[in-house]
C-alpha positions as CSV (number, residue, x, y, z in Angstrom):
1,M,9.4,-11.7,27.2
2,S,10.9,-10.4,30.3
3,V,12.2,-6.9,31.1
4,A,13.1,-5.2,34.3
5,A,10.2,-4.4,36.7
6,D,11.1,-0.7,36.5
7,R,11.2,-0.7,32.7
8,P,8.0,-2.2,31.3
9,N,7.2,-2.1,27.7
10,I,4.9,0.8,26.9
11,V,2.2,0.9,24.1
12,I,0.1,4.1,23.7
13,I,-2.8,3.7,21.3
14,L,-4.2,7.0,20.3
15,A,-7.4,6.7,18.3
16,D,-8.6,9.5,16.2
17,D,-12.0,11.3,16.9
18,L,-13.3,8.6,19.2
19,G,-15.8,10.1,21.6
20,Y,-16.4,9.3,25.2
21,G,-19.5,7.3,24.6
22,S,-18.3,5.2,21.6
23,L,-17.3,2.1,23.6
24,N,-19.4,-0.5,25.4
25,S,-17.2,0.0,28.5
26,Y,-18.2,3.7,28.3
27,G,-21.9,3.1,27.9
28,A,-22.5,2.4,24.3
29,D,-25.3,-0.2,23.7
30,E,-24.2,-3.4,22.0
31,V,-27.2,-2.9,19.8
32,H,-25.2,0.0,18.1
33,I,-21.6,-1.2,18.3
34,R,-19.5,-3.8,19.9
35,T,-15.9,-3.2,21.1
36,P,-14.9,-6.4,22.9
37,H,-11.1,-5.9,22.3
38,I,-10.9,-2.4,23.8
39,D,-13.2,-3.5,26.5
40,R,-10.9,-6.3,27.4
41,L,-8.5,-3.5,28.4
42,A,-11.1,-2.1,30.8
43,T,-11.8,-5.6,32.2
44,E,-8.1,-6.3,32.7
45,G,-7.2,-2.7,33.7
46,R,-8.4,0.7,34.9
47,R,-10.9,2.9,33.3
48,F,-10.7,6.7,33.8
49,T,-14.0,8.7,33.7
50,D,-12.5,12.2,33.7
51,A,-9.7,11.9,31.1
52,N,-9.3,15.0,28.9
53,T,-7.5,16.2,25.9
54,P,-5.6,19.5,25.9
55,S,-7.4,20.4,22.7
56,S,-10.7,19.5,21.0
57,V,-8.8,18.8,17.7
58,C,-6.1,16.6,16.4
59,S,-2.6,17.9,16.1
60,P,-2.5,20.1,19.3
61,T,-3.4,17.1,21.3
62,R,-0.6,15.0,19.7
63,Y,1.9,17.6,20.4
64,G,0.7,17.9,24.0
65,L,0.8,14.1,24.5
66,L,4.4,13.7,23.3
67,T,5.9,16.7,24.8
68,G,3.9,17.3,28.1
69,R,3.3,20.9,27.0
70,Y,0.1,22.7,25.9
71,D,0.4,23.3,22.2
72,W,-0.9,26.9,22.4
73,R,2.4,27.8,24.0
74,T,4.0,27.4,20.5
75,D,3.4,29.7,17.6
76,K,0.2,27.7,16.8
77,Q,-2.6,29.5,18.4
78,H,-5.4,27.9,16.6
79,G,-6.4,25.3,14.0
80,V,-4.3,22.3,13.1
81,L,-1.2,21.6,11.0
82,N,-1.6,21.3,7.2
83,T,-0.1,18.4,5.2
84,T,3.0,20.3,4.1
85,D,3.7,22.1,7.4
86,P,7.1,21.7,9.0
87,L,7.9,19.6,11.9
88,H,6.0,21.1,14.8
89,I,8.1,19.7,17.6
90,D,11.5,21.4,18.0
91,T,14.3,18.9,17.9
92,S,15.8,20.2,21.1
93,R,12.6,19.6,23.0
94,S,12.4,16.3,25.0
95,T,9.5,14.0,24.1
96,I,8.2,10.8,25.5
97,A,10.1,9.0,22.8
98,S,13.5,10.7,23.4
99,L,13.0,10.3,27.2
100,L,12.5,6.5,26.7
101,Q,15.2,6.2,24.0
102,S,17.7,7.7,26.6
103,A,16.5,5.0,29.1
104,G,17.3,2.3,26.6
105,Y,14.0,1.7,24.9
106,R,13.4,0.9,21.3
107,T,10.8,3.4,20.0
108,A,8.4,3.6,17.0
109,A,5.7,5.9,15.8
110,I,3.3,4.1,13.6
111,G,-0.1,5.5,12.3
112,K,-1.3,9.0,11.8
113,W,1.4,11.5,12.4
114,H,0.0,15.0,11.8
115,L,2.9,16.9,13.4
116,G,4.8,17.9,10.2
117,Y,8.1,17.2,8.5
118,G,11.1,19.1,7.7
119,V,11.8,22.9,7.8
120,G,9.6,25.3,6.0
121,K,7.2,23.7,3.5
122,A,7.6,20.0,3.4
123,D,8.9,18.6,0.1
124,F,7.7,15.1,-0.2
125,S,10.1,14.3,-3.2
126,K,13.1,14.8,-0.8
127,P,14.1,13.3,2.5
128,L,11.6,14.5,5.3
129,S,14.1,15.8,7.8
130,P,13.9,16.7,10.5
131,G,11.0,14.4,11.4
132,P,10.1,11.7,14.0
133,L,13.5,10.1,13.9
134,D,15.0,13.5,15.2
135,I,12.8,13.6,18.3
136,G,13.3,10.1,19.7
137,F,11.7,7.6,17.4
138,D,13.9,4.8,16.0
139,Y,11.2,3.8,13.4
140,H,8.3,5.6,11.7
141,F,5.6,4.5,9.4
142,A,2.7,6.9,8.9
143,V,-0.1,8.6,7.1
144,P,1.5,12.2,7.1
145,Q,-1.6,14.1,8.2
146,N,-5.2,12.6,8.2
147,H,-7.0,9.7,6.8
148,G,-7.8,10.6,3.2
149,D,-5.3,13.5,3.4
150,A,-4.0,15.3,0.2
151,S,-0.6,13.5,0.3
152,G,-2.3,10.2,-0.6
153,V,1.0,8.4,0.4
154,Y,2.7,6.6,3.3
155,V,6.0,7.8,4.8
156,R,8.5,5.4,6.2
157,N,11.3,6.8,8.4
158,R,12.4,9.8,6.2
159,E,11.0,8.8,2.8
160,V,7.8,8.5,1.0
161,V,7.1,4.9,0.4
162,G,7.7,3.8,-3.2
163,L,8.6,7.3,-4.4
164,R,9.5,7.1,-8.0
165,S,10.5,10.7,-9.0
166,A,10.0,14.4,-8.1
167,G,7.4,14.7,-10.7
168,R,3.6,14.7,-10.3
169,I,1.0,12.2,-11.4
170,P,-2.6,13.2,-12.5
171,V,-4.6,11.6,-9.7
172,G,-7.3,14.3,-9.8
173,L,-10.0,14.4,-7.1
174,S,-10.2,11.7,-4.3
175,P,-13.5,9.9,-4.0
176,Y,-14.3,12.4,-1.1
177,G,-13.9,15.5,-3.2
178,R,-10.4,16.5,-2.1
179,D,-7.5,17.2,-4.5
180,Y,-4.5,14.9,-4.0
181,M,-1.0,16.4,-4.3
182,G,-0.1,13.9,-7.0
183,I,3.2,12.7,-5.4
184,D,4.7,10.2,-7.8
185,A,4.3,7.1,-5.5
186,P,1.8,4.4,-4.9
187,Q,-1.4,5.9,-3.5
188,R,-3.0,4.7,-0.4
189,V,-6.3,2.8,-0.7
190,D,-8.5,4.2,2.2
191,E,-10.2,0.8,2.9
192,N,-6.8,-0.9,3.4
193,V,-5.1,1.8,5.5
194,M,-6.1,0.5,9.0
195,D,-5.0,-3.1,8.1
196,E,-1.7,-1.8,6.6
197,L,-0.9,0.3,9.6
198,T,-1.8,-2.4,12.1
199,T,0.2,-5.1,10.1
200,D,3.3,-2.7,10.3
201,A,2.8,-2.2,14.0
202,V,2.5,-6.0,14.6
203,H,5.6,-6.7,12.5
204,W,7.6,-4.0,14.5
205,L,6.5,-5.6,17.8
206,E,7.5,-9.1,16.7
207,Q,10.9,-7.8,15.8
208,Q,11.7,-6.6,19.4
209,R,14.2,-8.4,21.5
210,N,13.5,-10.0,24.8
211,D,16.2,-8.1,26.7
212,T,15.3,-4.5,25.5
213,P,12.1,-2.7,26.4
214,F,10.0,-1.1,23.7
215,F,7.8,1.9,23.3
216,L,5.1,1.9,20.6
217,Y,3.2,5.0,19.9
218,F,0.3,3.5,17.6
219,A,-2.1,6.2,16.2
220,P,-4.7,4.5,14.1
221,V,-6.5,6.7,11.5
222,A,-10.0,5.3,12.6
223,I,-12.4,6.8,13.4
224,H,-11.6,10.0,11.4
225,F,-13.6,10.8,8.3
226,P,-13.8,9.4,5.6
227,Y,-15.4,6.3,7.0
228,T,-13.9,3.4,5.1
229,P,-14.3,0.1,6.9
230,S,-12.8,-2.9,5.3
231,A,-14.8,-5.6,3.7
232,K,-14.4,-7.5,7.1
233,T,-16.1,-5.0,9.2
234,K,-18.4,-3.2,6.7
235,G,-22.1,-3.9,7.7
236,T,-21.3,-5.4,11.1
237,S,-22.7,-2.6,13.3
238,G,-26.1,-1.3,14.0
239,T,-25.2,2.3,13.1
240,G,-24.0,2.2,9.5
241,L,-20.4,3.2,8.3
242,Y,-19.7,5.2,11.4
243,G,-20.3,2.2,13.7
244,D,-18.4,-0.1,11.2
245,W,-15.4,2.2,11.4
246,I,-15.4,1.8,15.1
247,H,-15.5,-2.0,14.7
248,E,-12.4,-1.5,12.5
249,L,-10.6,0.3,15.3
250,D,-11.6,-2.4,17.8
251,S,-10.3,-5.1,15.5
252,S,-7.0,-3.3,15.1
253,V,-6.6,-3.0,18.9
254,G,-7.4,-6.8,19.1
255,R,-4.5,-7.6,16.8
256,I,-2.1,-5.6,18.9
257,L,-3.2,-7.3,22.1
258,D,-3.1,-10.7,20.4
259,T,0.5,-9.9,19.4
260,L,1.5,-9.0,22.8
261,D,0.0,-12.4,24.0
262,R,1.9,-14.4,21.4
263,M,5.1,-12.6,22.4
264,Q,4.4,-13.6,26.0
265,A,4.9,-9.8,26.6
266,T,1.4,-8.9,28.1
267,N,2.4,-9.0,31.7
268,D,5.4,-6.8,31.1
269,T,3.7,-4.2,29.0
270,L,1.7,-1.1,30.1
271,V,-1.0,-0.5,27.4
272,I,-2.8,2.8,27.4
273,F,-5.7,3.3,25.0
274,T,-7.3,6.8,24.5
275,S,-8.3,9.3,21.9
276,D,-7.2,12.7,20.6
277,N,-10.4,14.5,21.0
278,G,-14.3,14.0,21.2
279,G,-16.3,12.5,18.5
280,V,-17.9,14.3,15.4
281,L,-21.6,14.6,16.5
282,M,-24.1,15.4,13.8
283,T,-27.9,15.0,14.2
284,D,-29.2,16.2,10.8
285,G,-28.3,15.3,7.2
286,E,-27.1,12.3,5.3
287,R,-23.6,12.0,6.7
288,P,-22.7,8.7,8.5
289,E,-22.4,10.5,11.8
290,A,-26.0,11.6,11.5
291,E,-27.1,8.2,10.5
292,A,-25.4,6.7,13.6
293,Y,-27.1,9.4,15.8
294,R,-30.5,8.6,14.4
295,A,-29.9,4.9,15.1
296,G,-29.3,5.8,18.7
297,L,-25.5,6.1,19.1
298,R,-24.4,9.0,21.3
299,C,-20.8,9.2,20.3
300,N,-19.9,11.6,23.2
301,G,-22.2,10.2,25.8
302,H,-24.1,12.7,27.8
303,W,-21.4,15.4,27.4
304,R,-22.4,18.6,25.6
305,G,-20.6,19.4,22.4
306,R,-18.3,17.6,20.0
307,K,-14.9,17.7,18.3
308,H,-13.9,21.5,17.7
309,S,-16.1,22.7,20.5
310,I,-15.2,24.2,23.9
311,Y,-17.7,22.0,25.7
312,E,-16.9,18.8,27.5
313,G,-17.8,16.6,24.5
314,G,-14.8,18.0,22.7
315,F,-12.3,17.0,25.4
316,R,-13.6,14.1,27.4
317,V,-12.3,10.8,26.0
318,P,-11.9,7.2,26.9
319,F,-8.8,6.4,28.8
320,I,-7.9,2.8,29.8
321,A,-4.6,1.6,31.3
322,R,-3.7,-2.1,31.6
323,W,-0.6,-3.5,33.2
324,P,-1.3,-6.9,34.7
325,E,-0.6,-7.2,38.4
326,Q,0.3,-3.5,38.6
327,V,-2.7,-1.7,37.5
328,P,-5.8,-3.0,39.4
329,A,-8.0,-5.0,37.0
330,G,-11.6,-4.1,36.5
331,S,-11.2,-0.8,38.4
332,M,-12.3,2.7,37.8
333,C,-10.8,6.2,38.5
334,D,-12.6,9.5,38.6
335,E,-9.5,11.8,39.0
336,T,-9.1,14.5,36.5
337,I,-6.2,13.8,34.1
338,N,-5.1,15.3,30.8
339,L,-3.1,13.6,28.0
340,V,-0.4,16.1,28.5
341,D,0.2,14.3,31.8
342,M,1.6,11.2,29.9
343,Y,5.2,12.6,29.8
344,A,5.4,13.1,33.6
345,T,3.7,9.8,34.3
346,I,6.0,7.8,32.0
347,A,9.1,9.6,33.3
348,A,8.1,8.6,36.9
349,L,7.5,5.0,35.7
350,V,11.0,4.6,34.3
351,G,12.7,6.7,37.1
352,Q,13.6,9.7,35.0
353,P,13.1,12.9,37.1
354,I,11.9,16.0,35.3
355,P,13.8,19.2,36.1
356,S,11.6,21.7,37.9
357,G,12.7,24.5,35.5
358,G,13.7,24.6,31.9
359,E,11.8,23.7,28.8
360,V,10.7,20.2,29.6
361,A,7.0,19.0,30.1
362,E,5.9,22.4,31.5
363,D,2.3,21.3,31.9
364,S,2.6,17.7,32.7
365,F,1.6,16.1,36.1
366,N,2.6,12.6,37.2
367,A,-0.6,10.5,37.2
368,L,1.3,7.1,37.9
369,P,-0.1,6.7,41.4
370,Y,-3.7,6.9,39.9
371,L,-2.8,4.4,37.2
372,L,-1.5,2.0,39.9
373,G,-4.6,2.4,42.0
374,E,-2.9,4.3,44.9
375,A,-4.8,6.9,46.9
376,P,-2.6,10.1,47.0
377,E,-3.5,12.6,49.6
378,H,-3.8,15.5,47.1
379,Q,-5.6,15.7,43.8
380,L,-3.4,15.4,40.7
381,R,-4.1,18.7,39.1
382,P,-4.9,22.1,40.7
383,S,-6.2,23.3,37.4
384,M,-6.3,22.3,33.7
385,I,-6.5,24.5,30.6
386,V,-8.3,23.3,27.4
387,H,-8.3,25.0,24.1
388,S,-10.5,24.7,21.0
389,P,-9.4,25.2,17.4
390,N,-10.6,28.8,17.1
391,G,-8.4,29.8,20.0
392,N,-11.0,29.8,22.7
393,F,-9.7,29.0,26.1
394,A,-11.3,27.3,29.2
395,I,-9.9,26.5,32.6
396,R,-11.1,23.8,35.0
397,S,-10.5,24.0,38.8
398,G,-12.3,21.6,41.2
399,P,-16.0,21.5,40.1
400,W,-15.7,24.8,38.2
401,K,-15.1,25.3,34.5
402,Y,-14.7,28.9,33.1
403,I,-14.8,29.6,29.4
404,E,-13.1,32.7,28.3
405,G,-15.2,33.1,25.2
406,K,-12.6,34.9,23.0
407,P,-11.2,33.7,19.6
408,S,-7.5,33.8,18.7
409,P,-6.8,37.4,17.6
410,T,-5.0,36.1,14.5
411,L,-8.0,34.1,13.3
412,K,-9.5,35.6,10.2
413,R,-12.6,33.3,10.0
414,L,-14.7,32.7,13.1
415,S,-16.5,29.5,13.7
416,R,-18.7,28.4,16.7
417,Q,-19.6,32.0,17.4
418,D,-22.3,30.8,19.9
419,E,-19.3,29.6,22.1
420,L,-17.6,33.1,22.1
421,S,-18.9,34.6,25.3
422,P,-17.8,34.2,28.9
423,Q,-19.4,31.2,30.6
424,L,-19.1,29.4,34.0
425,Y,-20.3,26.0,34.9
426,N,-20.3,23.8,37.9
427,L,-19.6,20.4,36.4
428,E,-20.5,18.5,39.6
429,D,-24.0,20.0,39.7
430,D,-24.4,20.6,35.9
431,P,-22.2,18.1,33.9
432,G,-24.2,18.9,30.7
433,E,-23.1,22.6,30.9
434,Q,-26.7,23.9,30.7
435,H,-26.7,26.6,33.3
436,N,-24.2,29.5,32.8
437,L,-23.4,30.9,36.2
438,V,-21.0,33.7,35.1
439,S,-23.2,36.4,36.4
440,E,-24.4,34.7,39.6
441,Q,-20.9,33.6,40.5
442,A,-18.9,36.6,39.3
443,G,-16.3,36.2,42.0
444,T,-15.6,32.6,41.0
445,A,-15.5,33.6,37.3
446,D,-13.0,36.5,38.0
447,R,-10.7,34.1,40.0
448,L,-10.5,31.6,37.3
449,A,-10.1,34.2,34.5
450,N,-7.1,35.7,36.5
451,L,-5.7,32.1,37.1
452,L,-6.0,31.4,33.3
453,E,-4.2,34.7,32.5
454,T,-1.4,33.8,35.0
455,L,-0.8,30.4,33.7
456,R,-0.7,31.5,30.2
457,G,1.8,34.2,31.0
458,S,4.0,31.9,33.2
459,G,5.1,29.6,30.5
460,R,4.3,26.6,32.6
461,S,1.5,25.3,34.9
462,R,3.6,22.6,36.7
């Protein structure tokens, strides 16, 4: 496959809940797990050590990645979207997909969606519009919210797959204790979902024409709970179901890479692999996460915290970019980047300038020079804001990280109350966030608190 040099194919693979330390290329021991296909990307591309998500939970990160805007600038100040919530991205807002569509790309969103459908409460018995097809995607096949979610069905384009009627079927409780909605359509089998999503992505790739570039946003449900590896991967790791589920993800990525090879599209395709937030760290109890921990796997590496927290373990994620002969193979970059930077980066890649004002990618910075191994004179980001599900903000600038320690004022039930106090860390000296310097470095704390307030009020950080 051959496309113009300034219009490579683009594949973004966004894993679910995969922590920083959950790949061999990021320090996981092969005794615990083996991730050869994802690690192939690191061998053939560039591995980032300070890649971050804008939120330590699912849907806010997905919004930020696709729009280049922090999700807390919307009316969603905390938490995540529910299964029946409306489309969260305004149809007038530019996305990576609409940007690339306007540049002549064919576009697809396959996998976990978790950004809502329709207006008001989504009615799955009717066409789900507006949806992904209204924000730049030509094709859509998805699990509506999460692996094991209450919908129990797939959505293709605007319709529930196999919808029979507007009635309800008595499906009762799922094996994981959650009520299904009873949509009258074939119900997903959790152990088959990864294979079915990957097969659909492979089929879509194989349909693409040689003379038209493509963009695939592939969002596997692994490794989100429930942990349901297929018969092929179950029992293959040294860390139980949790490690097996990571193997399922790696196998899926291998199928995507093999497809690009068969299509002779590898050299013409930028592949980015990353995750939507940190891993679910548990140390006690009988859950698979705790079993994996006791076996020795540290899903978030040496970072403090986990998914949902305000500490680095919630935001630091693997990030690997491969584009043969363009991205230096076997290289590493320690520049601070955020997934909201993907919009500006891809816009630069395809030569589509972003207006300096207006409602376009307000928080996105161009990381393309860092992907390509160049050495810009200035750091990419003067600052970066991250946000946890309970509405707690933190801001990073240089080595400093300031945690505001306040929950969203509209949140009725507080979680992680131990995180709800002002904190200041020097991540260069104290990457594990063990020594709170908020009293000793009051001037720095005040400066960052003021910067955070300014950026929140400005409507943009770029």
